[in-house]
C-alpha positions in Angstrom: 49.8 100.0 63.1 49.2 99.1 66.5 51.1 95.5 68.0 49.5 93.3 70.4 51.9 92.2 73.2 50.8 88.9 74.3 52.0 88.6 77.7 51.6 85.5 80.1 49.5 86.2 82.9 52.0 86.4 86.2 50.9 85.2 89.6 53.3 87.3 92.4 54.2 84.7 95.1 53.9 85.7 99.1 57.2 85.4 100.5 55.6 86.6 103.5 54.7 82.7 104.1 57.8 80.6 106.0 60.2 79.6 103.6 62.2 76.3 103.9 65.5 76.8 105.2 69.8 76.2 103.8 71.6 73.9 106.0 75.1 74.4 107.7 77.3 73.6 104.8 74.5 72.9 102.1 76.0 74.2 98.4 73.8 77.0 97.2 74.0 79.3 94.2 73.6 83.2 94.2 71.9 85.0 91.2 75.0 85.8 89.8 76.4 82.3 89.8 73.4 81.0 88.6 73.5 83.4 85.5 76.8 81.9 85.0 76.0 78.4 85.2 72.5 79.3 82.9 75.0 81.1 80.3 77.4 77.8 80.6 74.5 75.8 79.7 73.3 77.7 76.6 70.3 79.9 78.1 70.9 83.8 77.9 69.1 85.5 80.1 70.4 89.1 81.5 70.8 89.0 85.3 67.9 91.6 85.8 65.5 89.3 84.2 66.9 86.8 86.5 66.1 89.2 89.3 62.5 89.6 87.9 62.0 85.6 88.0 61.4 86.0 91.6 58.4 87.7 91.5 56.9 84.5 90.0 56.3 81.1 91.2 58.5 77.9 89.3 55.3 77.4 86.7 55.4 80.5 84.8 59.4 80.7 84.4 60.5 79.2 81.1 60.7 76.2 80.3 64.2 75.1 80.3 64.7 76.7 83.4 61.3 75.0 85.0 63.2 72.0 83.8 66.7 72.9 85.8 64.2 73.7 89.1 62.5 70.7 88.6 62.9 69.4 92.2 62.6 73.0 93.3 59.0 73.6 95.6 56.8 76.1 93.8 59.1 79.3 95.6 62.5 78.6 93.4 64.8 80.0 95.6 65.5 81.6 99.5 66.8 84.7 100.5 69.5 85.2 103.4 70.2 88.1 105.3 73.1 89.4 104.0 73.9 90.9 107.8 72.7 90.5 111.1 72.5 94.4 111.3 71.2 95.0 108.1 68.3 94.7 106.3 69.4 93.6 103.2 69.3 89.6 102.3 70.7 87.4 99.2 68.7 85.5 96.8 69.9 81.8 96.5 69.1 78.9 95.0 70.5 75.7 96.8 72.2 73.0 95.0 69.2 70.4 96.4 66.4 72.2 93.6 68.8 72.0 90.6 68.1 68.9 88.6 70.2 65.8 88.6 71.7 66.3 84.7 72.4 69.8 86.3 74.1 69.0 89.5 77.7 68.1 88.7 77.9 71.6 86.3 76.7 73.8 89.4 78.8 72.2 91.7 82.0 74.5 90.6 79.7 77.6 91.0 78.2 76.6 94.2 79.5 78.1 97.8 78.7 76.7 101.0 76.2 78.0 103.9 78.1 78.3 107.2 75.8 79.2 109.8 77.0 81.6 112.5 78.9 79.7 115.4 77.3 79.7 118.8 79.9 81.7 119.7 79.6 84.3 117.6 76.2 84.6 117.8 76.5 85.0 122.0 79.2 87.8 121.0 76.5 89.5 118.5 74.3 89.4 121.6 76.7 90.5 124.4 78.1 93.3 121.9 74.4 94.1 121.5 73.1 94.1 125.1 76.3 96.5 126.1 75.7 98.9 123.6 71.7 99.0 124.9 73.4 99.3 128.4 75.8 102.2 127.4 73.2 103.9 125.6 70.8 103.9 129.3 73.6 104.7 131.3 74.9 108.0 129.1 70.7 108.6 129.1 70.7 108.8 132.8 73.8 109.9 133.4 72.5 113.4 131.3 69.1 113.4 133.7 71.4 113.5 136.5 73.6 116.4 135.5 70.2 118.1 135.0 69.2 117.9 138.4 72.4 119.1 139.9 71.8 122.1 141.4 68.3 121.6 141.8 66.5 122.1 144.9 64.4 118.5 145.1 64.1 118.9 148.8 60.1 120.0 148.1 57.5 116.7 148.9 55.5 118.4 145.7 58.6 118.9 143.1 59.5 115.2 144.0 55.9 114.0 143.0 56.1 115.1 139.9 59.9 114.6 139.4 60.0 111.1 138.0 63.0 109.8 136.5 62.4 108.9 132.8 60.7 105.2 131.6 63.4 103.2 130.3 
């Protein structure tokens, strides 16, 4: 006997489009915290199921979840870089995306976004530039060491011998 599996059509979302941002001090939930909130509300879904939901717009979520995320836009989550030097990102749901009836319960699971201070951004930029300058200095030192002991007085040789470009 063959069983037919009926599934709803899935619309994948294009995350290449600009997304909303989260403001400094704004409350949000990670996927783990969102799962804990769902569990408390009696909506038992696995964490992997919630991660799979990121591939669909809000309209294709289960009706109970759609109700909880009523104020949210079609793309019901945001992605936030985990670290400036890595490529990873954390999926978050801003508290403002949740229904008013759910927000008081969600408050106990929330984190508050703290944007990097201008001073930390400046320090990070300076460290990056210093590291790049050190690499360039090491490269030029190695190049100059390679020239040591070579006869560079020949005009023809000088035209062919150029320092490496930056």
